[in-house]
BAZAFI-907052 format. One record per residue: x, y, z of N, C-alpha, C in turn; residue in one letter; residue number from 1. Coordinates in pm, whole numbers, plus 50000, padded with zeros to 5 digits. Layout:
BEGIN
GUVO     nc1     nc2     nc3    cac1    cac2    cac3     cc1     cc2     cc3   aa     i
GUVO       X       Y       Z       X       Y       Z       X       Y       Z    A   NUM
...
END
This chain:
BEGIN
GUVO     nc1     nc2     nc3    cac1    cac2    cac3     cc1     cc2     cc3   aa     i
GUVO   34448   77437   74476   34389   77456   74341   34244   77403   74332    M     1
GUVO   34174   77442   74242   34019   77426   74235   33959   77309   74176    D     2
GUVO   33870   77242   74240   33780   77162   74132   33653   77213   74134    G     3
GUVO   33539   77129   74104   33422   77176   74094   33367   77239   74241    P     4
GUVO   33304   77362   74232   33280   77425   74364   33137   77456   74367    L     5
GUVO   33063   77450   74485   32908   77455   74482   32907   77604   74466    P     6
GUVO   32785   77644   74400   32736   77765   74382   32643   77822   74472    L     7
GUVO   32616   77958   74506   32513   77990   74568   32524   77948   74718    A     8
GUVO   32647   77919   74768   32662   77879   74902   32647   78023   75008    T     9
GUVO   32602   78010   75126   32575   78121   75217   32706   78199   75250    A    10
GUVO   32695   78312   75218   32833   78397   75254   32826   78415   75406    M    11
GUVO   32966   78399   75452   32971   78450   75587   33029   78605   75597    T    12
GUVO   33023   78641   75717   33080   78779   75734   33208   78788   75680    A    13
GUVO   33315   78698   75687   33430   78719   75646   33419   78713   75481    N    14
GUVO   33347   78643   75422   33319   78640   75269   33282   78782   75238    D    15
GUVO   33195   78846   75305   33152   78961   75263   33253   79072   75278    R    16
GUVO   33323   79054   75387   33429   79145   75396   33539   79133   75270    M    17
GUVO   33569   79031   75232   33671   78998   75132   33603   79050   75005    I    18
GUVO   33470   79027   74986   33399   79051   74840   33407   79215   74863    R    19
GUVO   33367   79267   74947   33363   79417   74942   33505   79490   74925    D    20
GUVO   33608   79435   74968   33713   79512   74960   33793   79458   74816    A    21
GUVO   33752   79354   74781   33852   79298   74652   33771   79327   74544    V    22
GUVO   33646   79318   74540   33576   79329   74410   33598   79462   74334    T    23
GUVO   33605   79589   74395   33641   79704   74324   33756   79701   74256    P    24
GUVO   33874   79654   74334   34009   79657   74268   34032   79556   74158    V    25
GUVO   33961   79439   74183   33976   79341   74071   33895   79396   73942    L    26
GUVO   33781   79458   73955   33708   79501   73842   33775   79611   73796    E    27
GUVO   33864   79699   73837   33940   79806   73793   34060   79728   73695    N    28
GUVO   34081   79595   73715   34170   79536   73651   34114   79451   73521    V    29
GUVO   34002   79441   73506   33914   79407   73411   33862   79257   73449    G    30
GUVO   33856   79214   73563   33767   79098   73608   33623   79127   73614    F    31
GUVO   33563   79023   73619   33401   79012   73640   33375   78940   73768    K    32
GUVO   33300   78991   73855   33258   78910   73977   33146   78819   73927    K    33
GUVO   33181   78685   73992   33089   78569   73967   33039   78526   74106    R    34
GUVO   32982   78413   74112   32922   78352   74239   33023   78340   74339    A    35
GUVO   32993   78360   74448   33078   78325   74570   33200   78431   74565    D    36
GUVO   33322   78376   74582   33451   78465   74568   33527   78429   74434    L    37
GUVO   33455   78412   74338   33510   78404   74214   33514   78513   74110    I    38
GUVO   33627   78515   74034   33624   78625   73943   33702   78569   73819    Y    39
GUVO   33633   78642   73688   33695   78594   73558   33723   78697   73479    T    40
GUVO   33804   78679   73384   33853   78782   73284   33866   78708   73134    I    41
GUVO   33801   78762   73039   33823   78725   72888   33959   78725   72858    D    42
GUVO   34038   78625   72804   34174   78610   72768   34181   78632   72614    L    43
GUVO   34103   78528   72560   34115   78492   72409   33989   78425   72375    A    44
GUVO   33978   78401   72235   33846   78322   72209   33836   78176   72266    E    45
GUVO   33741   78140   72343   33742   78015   72418   33821   77989   72517    G    46
GUVO   33868   78101   72571   33966   78089   72691   33941   78224   72808    A    47
GUVO   33917   78175   72914   33895   78275   73010   33988   78250   73135    I    48
GUVO   34030   78367   73187   34099   78345   73314   34023   78350   73454    G    49
GUVO   34063   78287   73551   33982   78279   73684   34076   78306   73788    R    50
GUVO   34012   78374   73900   34063   78393   74031   33968   78356   74131    V    51
GUVO   34004   78249   74210   33913   78204   74322   33977   78244   74457    G    52
GUVO   33914   78304   74552   33973   78362   74661   33937   78245   74780    L    53
GUVO   34043   78139   74785   34021   78056   74882   34059   78130   75026    N    54
GUVO   33974   78098   75126   33998   78163   75254   33965   78073   75369    N    55
GUVO   34017   78098   75480   33998   78044   75597   34041   78115   75727    T    56
GUVO   33965   78100   75842   33988   78163   75968   34032   78059   76091    S    57
GUVO   34058   77945   76030   34057   77844   76119   34166   77863   76232    E    58
GUVO   34275   77904   76180   34412   77934   76282   34431   78081   76283    H    59
GUVO   34331   78162   76254   34350   78299   76282   34291   78354   76400    C    60
GUVO   34338   78474   76454   34259   78546   76557   34135   78568   76535    P    61
GUVO   34044   78601   76626   33890   78635   76598   33910   78768   76514    R    62
GUVO   33813   78771   76405   33807   78889   76321   33895   78885   76206    G    63
GUVO   34001   78798   76193   34082   78772   76093   34045   78672   75989    E    64
GUVO   34102   78673   75847   34080   78555   75785   34207   78563   75688    V    65
GUVO   34252   78449   75654   34349   78426   75550   34305   78398   75410    E    66
GUVO   34335   78471   75328   34299   78458   75192   34433   78419   75101    V    67
GUVO   34395   78313   75017   34522   78240   74917   34434   78253   74783    N    68
GUVO   34446   78341   74698   34399   78337   74566   34465   78244   74472    P    69
GUVO   34363   78157   74402   34417   78068   74323   34387   78110   74188    V    70
GUVO   34491   78099   74096   34465   78176   73947   34463   78052   73855    V    71
GUVO   34374   78078   73757   34360   77960   73658   34317   78014   73513    G    72
GUVO   34312   77898   73416   34281   77930   73302   34166   77828   73273    V    73
GUVO   34063   77868   73194   33957   77771   73154   33939   77764   73000    R    74
GUVO   33967   77650   72950   33942   77629   72793   33816   77571   72784    H    75
GUVO   33718   77650   72730   33594   77606   72718   33566   77498   72638    Q    76
GUVO   33607   77471   72525   33601   77351   72453   33642   77226   72528    E    77
GUVO   33749   77235   72594   33804   77121   72686   33684   77110   72778    V    78
GUVO   33662   77201   72845   33545   77175   72954   33427   77117   72911    E    79
GUVO   33389   77182   72806   33250   77139   72741   33253   76980   72716    R    80
GUVO   33372   76934   72669   33397   76788   72622   33388   76701   72744    L    81
GUVO   33478   76758   72838   33480   76680   72975   33344   76667   73036    V    82
GUVO   33262   76774   73045   33135   76761   73102   33047   76667   73006    A    83
GUVO   33055   76672   72898   32978   76597   72781   32999   76450   72823    E    84
GUVO   33127   76424   72822   33163   76277   72833   33168   76211   72978    L    85
GUVO   33143   76304   73075   33128   76284   73207   32991   76266   73262    S    86
GUVO   32879   76299   73142   32746   76312   73175   32699   76445   73287    G    87
GUVO   32791   76534   73266   32733   76657   73348   32708   76777   73286    E    88
GUVO   32636   76872   73349   32618   76987   73271   32722   77072   73254    K    89
GUVO   32717   77137   73147   32843   77237   73116   32804   77347   73189    F    90
GUVO   32933   77413   73267   32931   77533   73346   32989   77647   73261    H    91
GUVO   32970   77769   73274   33030   77869   73207   33164   77900   73262    A    92
GUVO   33186   77887   73390   33321   77914   73441   33368   77822   73565    Y    93
GUVO   33301   77727   73594   33363   77609   73679   33375   77488   73641    L    94
GUVO   33502   77425   73629   33606   77461   73708   33709   77528   73624    P    95
GUVO   33834   77560   73667   33945   77579   73570   34007   77444   73519    S    96
GUVO   34061   77460   73388   34146   77361   73336   34260   77328   73387    T    97
GUVO   34328   77457   73424   34462   77431   73513   34452   77569   73604    I    98
GUVO   34513   77545   73714   34512   77632   73823   34626   77610   73913    S    99
GUVO   34663   77721   73996   34759   77715   74103   34747   77826   74194    T   100
GUVO   34792   77813   74327   34781   77921   74429   34878   78021   74372    P   101
GUVO   34848   78154   74372   34929   78248   74301   35074   78260   74330    I   102
GUVO   35116   78215   74479   35235   78232   74521   35314   78145   74425    G   103
GUVO   35289   78047   74372   35366   77942   74289   35400   77997   74166    Y   104
GUVO   35346   78115   74117   35399   78178   74000   35427   78307   74024    V   105
GUVO   35471   78335   74140   35533   78460   74177   35679   78428   74203    M   106
GUVO   35788   78537   74223   35916   78486   74243   35938   78426   74362    P   107
GUVO   35857   78438   74465   35872   78341   74597   35860   78198   74568    E   108
GUVO   35775   78177   74473   35722   78034   74443   35717   77953   74544    A   109
GUVO   35620   77980   74634   35584   77925   74752   35437   77980   74786    R   110
GUVO   35365   77900   74884   35237   77950   74918   35234   78081   74998    Y   111
GUVO   35137   78171   74954   35143   78321   75012   34994   78334   75037    L   112
GUVO   34984   78400   75144   34851   78441   75193   34835   78606   75225    K   113
GUVO   34725   78660   75219   34697   78789   75275   34599   78762   75388    W   114
GUVO   34618   78846   75492   34548   78834   75618   34443   78960   75627    I   115
GUVO   34324   78936   75601   34229   79044   75610   34155   79054   75754    F   116
GUVO   34149   79172   75800   34041   79210   75904   33987   79339   75877    N   117
GUVO   33886   79384   75951   33801   79499   75932   33883   79607   75905    A   118
GUVO   33998   79632   75973   34085   79730   75974   34179   79755   75851    G   119
GUVO   34190   79658   75795   34316   79647   75680   34261   79580   75556    C   120
GUVO   34127   79541   75546   34082   79477   75432   34125   79544   75302    A   121
GUVO   34083   79669   75296   34100   79746   75170   34258   79758   75124    E   122
GUVO   34342   79755   75223   34485   79777   75190   34537   79617   75157    A   123
GUVO   34486   79534   75221   34535   79389   75173   34474   79381   75043    E   124
GUVO   34346   79394   75020   34296   79376   74892   34373   79442   74771    A   125
GUVO   34410   79578   74809   34487   79650   74669   34616   79574   74672    A   126
GUVO   34688   79535   74755   34824   79451   74752   34802   79332   74691    D   127
GUVO   34690   79272   74728   34649   79134   74663   34654   79161   74503    M   128
GUVO   34562   79255   74457   34531   79282   74338   34643   79316   74262    A   129
GUVO   34747   79374   74291   34870   79420   74239   34952   79268   74197    V   130
GUVO   34944   79162   74304   35002   79060   74263   34935   78969   74166    A   131
GUVO   34798   78976   74162   34702   78913   74044   34737   78989   73927    I   132
GUVO   34727   79102   73910   34735   79184   73790   34878   79143   73721    E   133
GUVO   34981   79157   73836   35127   79133   73767   35161   79003   73728    E   134
GUVO   35134   78916   73817   35184   78774   73814   35062   78658   73783    Y   135
GUVO   34935   78695   73817   34824   78585   73784   34797   78623   73639    G   136
GUVO   34778   78740   73594   34728   78762   73464   34849   78715   73347    L   137
GUVO   34983   78737   73396   35081   78670   73308   35088   78521   73313    A   138
GUVO   35047   78449   73415   35033   78313   73405   34916   78277   73321    F   139
GUVO   34813   78353   73330   34682   78329   73234   34715   78340   73096    M   140
GUVO   34777   78449   73078   34800   78482   72924   34902   78391   72874    R   141
GUVO   35003   78342   72948   35094   78244   72902   35037   78112   72862    A   142
GUVO   34894   78106   72907   34851   77941   72891   34698   77985   72808    H   143
GUVO   34682   78062   72712   34591   78079   72632   34566   77979   72514    T   144
GUVO   34695   77943   72468   34711   77848   72366   34691   77713   72407    D   145
GUVO   34621   77634   72334   34584   77501   72363   34716   77407   72391    L   146
GUVO   34809   77414   72316   34922   77338   72340   34992   77371   72476    K   147
GUVO   34984   77513   72503   35053   77537   72641   34971   77482   72747    D   148
GUVO   34826   77470   72728   34761   77414   72842   34797   77257   72860    I   149
GUVO   34803   77199   72724   34830   77060   72740   34987   77033   72788    C   150
GUVO   35070   77104   72806   35197   77104   72852   35155   77120   73004    R   151
GUVO   35095   77231   73045   35066   77256   73192   34995   77166   73256    A   152
GUVO   34911   77057   73184   34845   76958   73236   34932   76834   73300    L   153
GUVO   35049   76848   73239   35153   76721   73272   35159   76739   73439    E   154
GUVO   35176   76592   73468   35186   76592   73625   35312   76668   73685    P   155
GUVO   35415   76705   73620   35523   76744   73683   35493   76910   73697    R   156
GUVO   35403   76968   73633   35370   77120   73621   35307   77144   73757    S   157
GUVO   35231   77047   73813   35161   77098   73939   35046   77193   73919    G   158
GUVO   34999   77220   73810   34910   77320   73781   34759   77265   73773    F   159
GUVO   34732   77144   73811   34604   77102   73832   34604   76982   73919    M   160
GUVO   34485   76946   74032   34483   76850   74106   34484   76734   74027    I   161
GUVO   34572   76609   74035   34601   76501   73949   34455   76443   73911    E   162
GUVO   34377   76417   74027   34238   76348   73991   34151   76424   73906    W   163
GUVO   34169   76566   73877   34111   76646   73780   34177   76641   73654    L   164
GUVO   34315   76632   73677   34380   76634   73544   34372   76512   73459    A   165
GUVO   34348   76387   73517   34334   76270   73446   34228   76286   73344    I   166
GUVO   34108   76361   73365   34003   76384   73274   34045   76485   73179    Y   167
GUVO   34120   76597   73207   34156   76701   73128   34268   76673   73026    R   168
GUVO   34368   76579   73071   34491   76563   72977   34459   76491   72870    R   169
GUVO   34376   76383   72863   34354   76326   72723   34256   76412   72646    P   170
GUVO   34154   76487   72702   34067   76552   72628   34122   76672   72561    V   171
GUVO   34236   76752   72637   34296   76846   72573   34372   76817   72449    A   172
GUVO   34446   76703   72478   34506   76659   72336   34429   76607   72231    W   173
GUVO   34311   76579   72277   34200   76527   72156   34163   76660   72094    Y   174
GUVO   34139   76766   72166   34085   76900   72113   34181   76948   72015    V   175
GUVO   34331   76939   72079   34428   76973   72010   34457   76910   71861    A   176
GUVO   34400   76786   71842   34405   76723   71716   34503   76616   71729    G   177
GUVO   34551   76560   71824   34660   76466   71845   34563   76330   71917    D   178
GUVO   34504   76277   71832   34419   76152   71884   34501   76035   71932    M   179
GUVO   34640   76030   71880   34740   75912   71932   34767   75941   72101    S   180
GUVO   34802   76083   72111   34850   76109   72232   34720   76129   72315    R   181
GUVO   34613   76143   72281   34474   76149   72370   34474   76003   72427    A   182
GUVO   34470   75906   72327   34438   75764   72366   34553   75709   72455    S   183
GUVO   34656   75768   72443   34795   75725   72519   34773   75756   72669    G   184
GUVO   34707   75899   72688   34679   75967   72811   34573   75899   72878    E   185
GUVO   34492   75856   72799   34371   75785   72867   34422   75625   72906    L   186
GUVO   34510   75567   72823   34560   75461   72886   34621   75439   72998    D   187
GUVO   34717   75562   73015   34799   75583   73132   34726   75592   73263    K   188
GUVO   34600   75686   73248   34524   75722   73344   34451   75586   73389    A   189
GUVO   34409   75517   73307   34321   75391   73343   34435   75287   73404    L   190
GUVO   34544   75298   73370   34641   75201   73424   34665   75248   73592    A   191
GUVO   34676   75388   73602   34697   75427   73739   34566   75393   73807    D   192
GUVO   34451   75401   73779   34328   75378   73830   34319   75230   73878    V   193
GUVO   34378   75152   73793   34398   75002   73818   34260   74944   73846    G   194
GUVO   34244   74850   73954   34140   74788   73993   34083   74822   74116    D   195
GUVO   34111   74960   74133   34028   75031   74247   33890   75026   74246    R   196
GUVO   33823   74998   74354   33684   74981   74355   33618   75080   74459    D   197
GUVO   33599   75199   74394   33551   75309   74460   33461   75393   74365    D   198
GUVO   33375   75494   74422   33284   75574   74333   33369   75642   74218    P   199
GUVO   33482   75732   74281   33566   75799   74190   33628   75722   74084    A   200
GUVO   33672   75612   74121   33726   75514   74010   33619   75481   73901    A   201
GUVO   33493   75433   73950   33386   75388   73865   33348   75502   73777    D   202
GUVO   33355   75633   73832   33311   75749   73760   33416   75765   73642    E   203
GUVO   33536   75748   73681   33652   75777   73557   33640   75656   73458    F   204
GUVO   33610   75546   73493   33592   75450   73379   33480   75473   73310    R   205
GUVO   33357   75505   73356   33268   75561   73259   33276   75670   73157    E   206
GUVO   33381   75763   73224   33409   75876   73132   33512   75824   73038    F   207
GUVO   33592   75720   73071   33699   75666   72978   33618   75593   72874    A   208
GUVO   33524   75517   72916   33439   75440   72805   33387   75525   72698    A   209
GUVO   33318   75660   72762   33250   75741   72669   33366   75799   72567    A   210
GUVO   33489   75822   72624   33583   75889   72560   33637   75784   72432    F   211
GUVO   33640   75671   72476   33693   75552   72389   33603   75537   72274    R   212
GUVO   33456   75549   72281   33364   75558   72190   33382   75678   72102    A   213
GUVO   33412   75770   72163   33435   75907   72076   33569   75889   71988    R   214
GUVO   33665   75834   72053   33790   75823   71973   33756   75714   71857    L   215
GUVO   33698   75632   71883   33655   75504   71777   33581   75567   71659    A   216
GUVO   33484   75645   71703   33388   75720   71607   33470   75795   71525    Q   217
GUVO   33554   75875   71567   33678   75976   71503   33748   75876   71408    E   218
GUVO   33781   75772   71449   33893   75664   71368   33795   75628   71231    A   219
GUVO   33693   75589   71260   33590   75550   71151   33548   75652   71061    E   220
GUVO   33536   75775   71115   33514   75882   71023   33642   75922   70932    T   221
GUVO   33767   75891   70973   33874   75924   70897   33890   75833   70793    E   222
GUVO   33834   75709   70820   33857   75596   70705   33732   75589   70628    H   223
END
């Protein structure tokens, strides 16, 4: 699953092989090429689908690379508020609000990979694009509604890394109009962080304080 990813990283030869093989077939399905190996598609107002082509050659023979597509949905209003409350700049397509390796939304329900090399890259890309079109897009389209995204952010779903989900879970309920649930999710996340003394925990507490101020402001406005 994906978190914030660096942009404009240097492309390796494997990256270029994947990009050149995959881009035409995903564009035929309606995806738009973005930076690095990321592709997006418009789903509904305020929601886009994302495919990120995670890859590694660490355990592959020379000239081969293993590709694991991660599919996701990004709810722009949720992500805009997460960025604002975190003191970060809003990005147009990074990261996803929910995401998962594509194999887990396919009938196999397990990690799946495609092996690319110079001789089979186009064939692998075509096969992978079929899976993305049939199963990845189905997953995306099933989660364009904000309430569906809220449910998909639950820990048991496995559709987001938990450390990213604790930011998005309360915000998604807030955007959905359920202030009580948003506050409750924030309480649970803070309880889980506990008295940890590390930069990530401190950053979340700063986010939580900003969110608390937003919730208090909303409460005052209602009265």
